[in-house]
N, C-alpha and C positions, 0 to 999 in steps of 0.2 A: 143827515147819516149814518152810523158803524163802521167803522173799519170791516172787513172781510180776512178772515179769519177758519170759519167752518163753514163747510155748506152741506145743506142736505139732499138727498140726491130719493125723493119716494117710490120707488118702483128699478126694478133689474132684469130688466129684455134690453133689446138690443138698442134704443135711445138711451135708456138708465144708466149701463153701463160705461157708457160710450159719454154720456158726460163725466161721470166719475172717471172718468180717466182724463178729460183736458181736467180738470180742477184739481184734479191729484201731482199730475203732471207738472202744473203750475205752480203745488207750494201750498195748496191749502187743503184744511185740514179735512175732509170727507165723509160723513154718517153717510151709509146705503142702508136706505130702510128695502125689506121684500116678503115676497108673503112667509117664506118655509130657512131654514140652514139649507139647506143642499140644493133650491133656486140663487141662494146667495151665491156658492159657494163655487157654484156653475159662472156664474156673472165674475167672480173675481178670476176666477181661469179665464175666461175671454179676455180678462182685463190684461192676467199679465200673459197673454197668448200675443197680443195688440201689441203691448210695448216694445215684446220679444221682435215684432213685425218695425217697430216706430225704430230702434236699436240695429236689427239687418238693414233698410235703410241712411243710415247714419245721424238718426234728427234725435237721438237720444245714447248714450253710455250704454252698455249692457249693468255695467256697474248699478247704476242709475232705478235699474228695475225695482230693487227692493225697496228702496227709500219709498218709489214714487208708492207701491203698497204697501209698503206701513202708513203710510198717511189716511189710509183708507180703515174706516172700522163698520163694520156689518153689523146688523141691528133686527131684529123682527118689531120693533114694540115701534109705533111713529112718536110714541113723548116720546124718542127721541132726538124729533126734529127738535125739540125746542132748547137745544145747547147752539146753535146755529143762525149766524146773520141774514144767509140769502135757502130759503127753503126749493126745490124746484118739484115738480111732483111729470113724473114718465112713465104714471103706468096706464093701461091701455085705453084704448079709444072709443070710453063708457063715459057718458056727459054724467048722468046721473052717479054713477061710480067719483068719479071727480069733485061734485058739485058736496057729496057726500067730505071727498077728508079735503075740502077744504071750511068744511065748514070745523070738522075737530080741526085743524091745524089751528083753523081760528081762532078757536080754545086754550089750545099748547102751546102757542109760540104769540106773547105778545107783542105788540109793536110796540119800537116800529122794525120788526123780522118783517124781509119783503118773499111775500108768498109769490111764487110762477109756473107757470104751467109752460113745460115745452111743449105738448100737441100743438094742432091746426087748432085750434080749439079759440075764438078770441079773449080775454079775459068776464066780463059784461057777464059771457053765458056761465058764469061758476062760482061768478056770489052769491047764491038765493041765501047760503047762508052761513054767510060769510056776514060780518057784526064791525069790521075796516076793511071796507073795499077799498077804501085810500093806496093800499099796498099791495093789492093784488092786479099785476103785470105779465101777459103774454111773452113769453121769451122764446119761439120755435125753434128748436137744433131741426139741422137734414141727417138724413141718414147715407155715413156714417159720421156724430158729432163731430169724433175725432179725430178726421182728416176733415170734413166739407166747414170752413170756416164761417160760413154765410150763419148768423143767428136774425130772425125777428123780431123784434121788438116793438109792440105794440099792447101801449094801456088801455085804456075805457075808459067812459064817459068821467070815472068814480075814481082813476087814478093820476098817486100826487103826479104833476110831472116830474116832486126831485127827486123820486120814486125812479123816473123811464132813464134820467140822468145818468145815478147814480148807477141803476144794473150795468150800463150801453160802458159807461167807467170798467166795472169789473170783468167783464167778459173782455174790454179790449187788454184790460192788465194779464186777463187764460188766454193771449193771442185769440179770441175769434172779433168776425169783421161785423157787429151786431150796423143794420141798418134800422133803422125807425120806422114805422108805417102812424103817418097821425090819423088814422083811421081807420077804425075798425069795415073791415071786409071779409065777407067770409072768403074763409084758401087765403089770406090775404094777400100775397104778390106772387110770389116762388110759383106756390102750388098751380095760379092759376093761370099762367102763362106756361106752365107748364100742361097743361090740363086742354089751354087754347090748341096749345101744336100735337096736342097726342090726340083732341077730338078729329084735327083735323086727318092728322095721320091715319088715321083706321076707317075714316072718311074716303078716303083713297085710293085705298086696298080694298075696302067693301065694297066699293062702284068697283073695281078693277081698272082703274087708271093707271097699277103702277104694283109692282109686286114688294113684300114685305121690304124683300130685299134690295130692292129701287130705292122706294125712300129714306128707310136707314140710311145708305149710299151718299145719298142723294143729302138728311142731314149735316156726316159726319165730315164729309166731303166741299162740302160749302161757308154757308152761315156758322159752323158749328166749331169750326177753324180758327173765327173773327170772335165767335162770343165768349168765350175766358179772356178778352181782350177788348172788344166795345161793347157794351149789354143792345135790347136796342134802341132804345132813343138814339144815342150815340149813335149807333150807325145808319140812322136815315139822319141824326146832320152830317156826318161824313161822306154818304153818300149824295148827300144834295136834298131840302128837305122841296122845293118847290118838284125835282120829281119821285122823289119817292112820293108823296101828296097823290097827285095825280098818278101814279100807279094802281095806287091805291085806292082813287073812288075807283078805278074801272077793276078791281080785283075785287075788292070785298064786297062785293057783293055775288058773287060768289062762292065766293068760302062757306062752309059747313055752322049751322045756326040751327042744329036744332037741343033739345031740351035734354039731351039724354045720350048714352053713347049711342054708337049704331047697333043697327039689330046680328048684324052678324058677328059683333064682338058677343049680344049676352046672349045671340045661339051656343057659342062655345065659354061660356062660367058656366050655361045654366046645364051645361053637357058634362062639367064637370073638371075645365080646362085651367090651369093656375099657372102657364106660363110654364120657369126654369126649372121651377117645385115638386114636380108632375111630369115634366116630361110633356107638354103639352098645354099650347097656349097658340100666340101667330103662326108663330114656327112650329116646330114637328122638331123638339127638342133630342127626338130619341137618333138623331141624323143629326145634329151639334154639340159641342166641346163646350156647356153652359158654364163649366168649371172656368174651364179658359179662361172664355170670354170676361168673369165676374174677375176675374183672378187679374187680370191684365184691365182691367175699367180701377182695381186697386193701384197696382201701378202706379197706374194715370193721374190717382190722385196725389198719394205721394212724390210723386215729382212735381205737380204742381203745390205742394204743401214744406217740400225743401225750394221750390223757389222763388213764396212768399216768401221765407224765412231768410233767406238770403236778402230779398229784397230790403228787408226791416231792418236786417242787419249792417 
């Protein structure tokens, strides 16, 4: 595989501009390809603001911001992806659109240029118009990409194993933590675990077992404190596999297993509820400070990122 000097990012939304920042901060030239000059200008402004936050938290020098921004070339032409060694698609979650983009990229970018998708879609779902599927791979970044270390990496049945290894190497060089998924499964790993817990939380709330405040408090103040250190399987081993197995055998039959979100959630969504974005979710956000909550979450993500870098140093 060729050395990585240039990355092309297709899409300049919340994921695309974060991925652009990751690689530009890692010293790579990034071609950020968007719909129009106005949206690209907004994306660059967001990157500059995010870099300012990194400087405020002591993760970069403020004098580095101009240098990092100077590594980013905005473009509205998909053909500019041809100069990259790694192309990462980060457009909206429209599978038909993604299939079309990968078909175009397959013609624009000759092998061995790697074509990756940052979404939760498996590689095998994106190769309908691709003549060289061995270089297509899923690289599922989590939001916000510049702060969350994980990237789920999953090749399809036709992906060359050398592509998987090379992509993981490039991600590590950029400061990310790739986790290789050996077999395509819907949602990969993180979203499956996240939504398993969310389904149970919604069901408990809807059944009247506890308030939303109580449910969130239980998570934050119990296993939420441990989960950044020990994942679920490690935690079960630490707690004693015999004990956890037998407790699971008695509890698992009582967990929610419906194939769709609880009807109470569906009713709120049908009524226009969209959470913090419009003030109405499970919580009444007119009575809570959603901006402060999100700011506190960002501060905690910065704290973890600083701890990650200190550990590596």
